[in-house]
N, CA and C atoms as a LAMMPS dump frame, in Angstrom:
ITEM: TIMESTEP
0
ITEM: NUMBER OF ATOMS
231
ITEM: BOX BOUNDS ff ff ff
-5.0000000000000000e+02 5.0000000000000000e+02
-5.0000000000000000e+02 5.0000000000000000e+02
-5.0000000000000000e+02 5.0000000000000000e+02
ITEM: ATOMS id mol type element x y z
1 1 1 N 17.108 33.84 3.517
2 1 2 C 17.698 32.537 3.34
3 1 3 C 16.693 31.459 3.735
4 2 1 N 16.885 30.283 3.153
5 2 2 C 16.011 29.156 3.441
6 2 3 C 16.618 28.333 4.57
7 3 1 N 15.795 28.02 5.549
8 3 2 C 16.232 27.198 6.67
9 3 3 C 16.596 25.798 6.161
10 4 1 N 17.778 25.313 6.53
11 4 2 C 18.243 24.006 6.055
12 4 3 C 17.347 22.869 6.518
13 5 1 N 16.77 22.976 7.692
14 5 2 C 15.875 21.949 8.208
15 5 3 C 14.478 22.537 8.349
16 6 1 N 13.848 22.746 7.233
17 6 2 C 12.511 23.315 7.224
18 6 3 C 11.522 22.316 7.828
19 7 1 N 10.796 22.76 8.81
20 7 2 C 9.811 21.895 9.453
21 7 3 C 8.424 22.333 9.036
22 8 1 N 7.581 21.333 8.837
23 8 2 C 6.219 21.611 8.43
24 8 3 C 5.263 20.954 9.418
25 9 1 N 4.415 21.731 10
26 9 2 C 3.437 21.204 10.942
27 9 3 C 2.186 20.773 10.185
28 10 1 N 1.799 19.536 10.385
29 10 2 C 0.584 19.008 9.764
30 10 3 C -0.474 18.918 10.853
31 11 1 N -1.633 19.534 10.64
32 11 2 C -2.683 19.46 11.652
33 11 3 C -3.081 18.007 11.941
34 12 1 N -3.429 17.754 13.184
35 12 2 C -3.783 16.394 13.616
36 12 3 C -4.926 15.815 12.777
37 13 1 N -5.9 16.657 12.426
38 13 2 C -7.036 16.174 11.638
39 13 3 C -6.584 15.697 10.261
40 14 1 N -5.653 16.402 9.662
41 14 2 C -5.14 16.023 8.342
42 14 3 C -4.37 14.719 8.446
43 15 1 N -3.577 14.589 9.477
44 15 2 C -2.807 13.359 9.692
45 15 3 C -3.754 12.167 9.903
46 16 1 N -4.783 12.341 10.725
47 16 2 C -5.749 11.274 10.979
48 16 3 C -6.472 10.881 9.689
49 17 1 N -6.857 11.886 8.909
50 17 2 C -7.532 11.614 7.639
51 17 3 C -6.624 10.818 6.705
52 18 1 N -5.37 11.195 6.64
53 18 2 C -4.406 10.499 5.778
54 18 3 C -4.216 9.057 6.237
55 19 1 N -4.106 8.859 7.544
56 19 2 C -3.932 7.505 8.071
57 19 3 C -5.137 6.638 7.764
58 20 1 N -6.332 7.188 7.937
59 20 2 C -7.555 6.435 7.622
60 20 3 C -7.637 6.13 6.132
61 21 1 N -7.232 7.069 5.32
62 21 2 C -7.262 6.869 3.868
63 21 3 C -6.324 5.74 3.451
64 22 1 N -5.138 5.712 4.032
65 22 2 C -4.184 4.642 3.719
66 22 3 C -4.736 3.3 4.187
67 23 1 N -5.316 3.27 5.373
68 23 2 C -5.907 2.024 5.877
69 23 3 C -7.028 1.528 4.962
70 24 1 N -7.9 2.44 4.537
71 24 2 C -9.005 2.064 3.653
72 24 3 C -8.489 1.577 2.304
73 25 1 N -7.505 2.25 1.774
74 25 2 C -6.927 1.838 0.491
75 25 3 C -6.281 0.464 0.613
76 26 1 N -5.588 0.241 1.715
77 26 2 C -4.942 -1.06 1.912
78 26 3 C -5.983 -2.181 2.02
79 27 1 N -7.068 -1.93 2.727
80 27 2 C -8.13 -2.936 2.837
81 27 3 C -8.745 -3.237 1.474
82 28 1 N -8.982 -2.202 0.693
83 28 2 C -9.58 -2.389 -0.637
84 28 3 C -8.633 -3.177 -1.543
85 29 1 N -7.363 -2.824 -1.538
86 29 2 C -6.379 -3.521 -2.368
87 29 3 C -6.221 -4.964 -1.9
88 30 1 N -6.224 -5.186 -0.586
89 30 2 C -6.107 -6.543 -0.052
90 30 3 C -7.281 -7.408 -0.499
91 31 1 N -8.457 -6.824 -0.469
92 31 2 C -9.653 -7.546 -0.925
93 31 3 C -9.543 -7.894 -2.406
94 32 1 N -9.075 -6.943 -3.196
95 32 2 C -8.893 -7.18 -4.625
96 32 3 C -7.858 -8.281 -4.861
97 33 1 N -6.738 -8.214 -4.156
98 33 2 C -5.678 -9.213 -4.328
99 33 3 C -6.165 -10.604 -3.909
100 34 1 N -6.956 -10.664 -2.851
101 34 2 C -7.518 -11.945 -2.41
102 34 3 C -8.433 -12.525 -3.479
103 35 1 N -9.272 -11.687 -4.062
104 35 2 C -10.17 -12.137 -5.137
105 35 3 C -9.378 -12.59 -6.36
106 36 1 N -8.334 -11.847 -6.691
107 36 2 C -7.505 -12.211 -7.835
108 36 3 C -6.811 -13.552 -7.6
109 37 1 N -6.327 -13.759 -6.383
110 37 2 C -5.669 -15.033 -6.053
111 37 3 C -6.647 -16.203 -6.146
112 38 1 N -7.858 -16.003 -5.665
113 38 2 C -8.874 -17.06 -5.754
114 38 3 C -9.219 -17.362 -7.208
115 39 1 N -9.307 -16.328 -8.02
116 39 2 C -9.62 -16.508 -9.439
117 39 3 C -8.526 -17.294 -10.15
118 40 1 N -7.297 -16.959 -9.867
119 40 2 C -6.169 -17.657 -10.495
120 40 3 C -6.162 -19.123 -10.08
121 41 1 N -6.466 -19.384 -8.807
122 41 2 C -6.459 -20.759 -8.313
123 41 3 C -7.565 -21.6 -8.948
124 42 1 N -8.672 -20.976 -9.31
125 42 2 C -9.817 -21.713 -9.871
126 42 3 C -9.674 -22.012 -11.349
127 43 1 N -8.826 -21.29 -12.038
128 43 2 C -8.683 -21.464 -13.479
129 43 3 C -7.313 -22.076 -13.778
130 44 1 N -7.26 -23.398 -13.833
131 44 2 C -5.965 -24.019 -14.112
132 44 3 C -5.533 -23.76 -15.555
133 45 1 N -4.262 -23.659 -15.743
134 45 2 C -3.731 -23.421 -17.073
135 45 3 C -2.229 -23.352 -17.03
136 46 1 N -1.628 -23.249 -18.189
137 46 2 C -0.163 -23.23 -18.241
138 46 3 C 0.457 -21.993 -17.587
139 47 1 N -0.296 -20.929 -17.463
140 47 2 C 0.247 -19.693 -16.89
141 47 3 C -0.147 -19.494 -15.428
142 48 1 N -0.767 -20.49 -14.82
143 48 2 C -1.229 -20.35 -13.442
144 48 3 C -0.083 -20.044 -12.487
145 49 1 N 1.031 -20.768 -12.619
146 49 2 C 2.164 -20.529 -11.729
147 49 3 C 2.755 -19.138 -11.929
148 50 1 N 2.809 -18.693 -13.174
149 50 2 C 3.332 -17.357 -13.466
150 50 3 C 2.405 -16.3 -12.864
151 51 1 N 1.103 -16.516 -13.003
152 51 2 C 0.133 -15.571 -12.451
153 51 3 C 0.243 -15.523 -10.929
154 52 1 N 0.413 -16.67 -10.302
155 52 2 C 0.566 -16.701 -8.844
156 52 3 C 1.817 -15.953 -8.409
157 53 1 N 2.904 -16.137 -9.141
158 53 2 C 4.143 -15.425 -8.821
159 53 3 C 3.977 -13.922 -9.012
160 54 1 N 3.309 -13.542 -10.086
161 54 2 C 3.078 -12.118 -10.342
162 54 3 C 2.231 -11.5 -9.229
163 55 1 N 1.218 -12.225 -8.785
164 55 2 C 0.379 -11.727 -7.699
165 55 3 C 1.188 -11.614 -6.401
166 56 1 N 2.04 -12.584 -6.14
167 56 2 C 2.86 -12.546 -4.925
168 56 3 C 3.813 -11.348 -4.949
169 57 1 N 4.427 -11.107 -6.099
170 57 2 C 5.336 -9.968 -6.236
171 57 3 C 4.567 -8.658 -6.069
172 58 1 N 3.408 -8.578 -6.697
173 58 2 C 2.574 -7.379 -6.59
174 58 3 C 2.161 -7.133 -5.155
175 59 1 N 1.766 -8.179 -4.458
176 59 2 C 1.345 -8.038 -3.067
177 59 3 C 2.501 -7.547 -2.189
178 60 1 N 3.683 -8.076 -2.408
179 60 2 C 4.864 -7.641 -1.66
180 60 3 C 5.144 -6.159 -1.91
181 61 1 N 5.066 -5.755 -3.171
182 61 2 C 5.303 -4.347 -3.515
183 61 3 C 4.25 -3.432 -2.904
184 62 1 N 3.001 -3.863 -2.931
185 62 2 C 1.928 -3.051 -2.356
186 62 3 C 2.102 -2.895 -0.849
187 63 1 N 2.465 -3.984 -0.167
188 63 2 C 2.696 -3.896 1.281
189 63 3 C 3.82 -2.911 1.582
190 64 1 N 4.878 -2.966 0.798
191 64 2 C 5.993 -2.034 0.983
192 64 3 C 5.541 -0.596 0.733
193 65 1 N 4.696 -0.401 -0.267
194 65 2 C 4.201 0.943 -0.585
195 65 3 C 3.355 1.502 0.55
196 66 1 N 2.49 0.678 1.116
197 66 2 C 1.662 1.141 2.224
198 66 3 C 2.505 1.425 3.459
199 67 1 N 3.516 0.602 3.703
200 67 2 C 4.407 0.84 4.832
201 67 3 C 5.174 2.145 4.624
202 68 1 N 5.62 2.392 3.398
203 68 2 C 6.323 3.634 3.081
204 68 3 C 5.403 4.841 3.303
205 69 1 N 4.157 4.725 2.87
206 69 2 C 3.205 5.823 3.073
207 69 3 C 3.014 6.099 4.561
208 70 1 N 2.923 5.043 5.36
209 70 2 C 2.776 5.245 6.809
210 70 3 C 4.02 5.913 7.405
211 71 1 N 5.188 5.51 6.943
212 71 2 C 6.416 6.125 7.439
213 71 3 C 6.494 7.598 7.033
214 72 1 N 6.05 7.933 5.839
215 72 2 C 6.04 9.334 5.411
216 72 3 C 5.127 10.169 6.287
217 73 1 N 4.002 9.595 6.695
218 73 2 C 3.073 10.337 7.537
219 73 3 C 3.648 10.616 8.922
220 74 1 N 4.599 9.799 9.334
221 74 2 C 5.224 9.977 10.651
222 74 3 C 6.412 10.93 10.611
223 75 1 N 6.825 11.315 9.415
224 75 2 C 8.008 12.172 9.273
225 75 3 C 7.795 13.519 9.96
226 76 1 N 8.835 13.987 10.6
227 76 2 C 8.775 15.267 11.319
228 76 3 C 9.493 16.377 10.556
229 77 1 N 10.438 16.014 9.715
230 77 2 C 11.175 17.026 8.94
231 77 3 C 11.193 16.648 7.475
């Protein structure tokens, strides 16, 4: 039979590697989003406000995704 609460032990090195990977990915994405925001601000046009809103929504979603990834890494069961 399968244990209803199957526990999986993740080695500390794997957990540390995953945490560093998420941190590095978040820094890279943040840098990209910052550059994209600066680019949108420098090029005025009729779609500038829409582009700014799209970037804001994307940034919010990315932050939530990184937070979710961190929470998954902390999961015990």
